N, C-alpha and C positions, 0 to 999 in steps of 0.2 A: 470484442475482449482489449483490443488497441487502448483505445480511451480510459478503463479501466486501470490497466496496467501503467497510463501514463500519469494519471492522477495520483497513483498510490506512490510512485518515482517520485514525484513532486514534494506528495506531503511529507514523506519521508524525508527527503532533503533540507527541505523550507522549516517543515514545522517540526519533526522529529528531531532532525539533527542528529541524524545518525545514517550508520553506512550497513549496508548486507550483511555483512557479519551480526551486528549490533542487534537485527531483528530475528535473524535466522541461525544463528553459531556458525559453527563447524560443518552441518548437516547437507543444506542445500544453497548454500548459494546460487550455483549457476541454475537452479529452478526458480529461484523467488527473481531472479536477474530475468530468466525467460518470461514469467511473468508481467514485471515493469512493461517489457521490450513487446510484448503481446504473441509472441510466439508459445505461450501456456496460457491455456483457459480453464488451470483450475485454480477454481475462486475458493477455494479452502485456504489458499494464500492470504483471503479478505481479512482475516479472522488475526491473522499474526500482527498484521498493522494496530488492530483494535486491542490485541493485547499489549501492545507496544507504551501504547498511549499511556499518560501518565495521570492525565484528570478526567473525569467526568467530560469535563468541557473538551478537552482536545477529542474525547468520543464522537461527541456530539458534533464538533467539528469536520469530523475523518466522515463520518456518516452522511455528513446533509452534503458536502463539498462530492462526496460520491456520487450523491443524486440529481445531482448539478451536472456532475460530468457526463453521466450514464445519458441525461436530457437532454445534453450538446448547451446546453446555457452557459 
């Protein structure tokens, strides 16, 4: 899960250019941060990144990058 969380954090910062608060609102910033740092295995957080993507191309880049990160490429 550490690899997935690190990828999500990098994508959020570099591609989405947003903060944890932008994705999560005021609700579970700590939970989302824990996910990005490999301290949470709740994969439901992945949907938040997909939903925050503004275009279909951005969603596709997220999913493709996620697959690449999981494979360790």
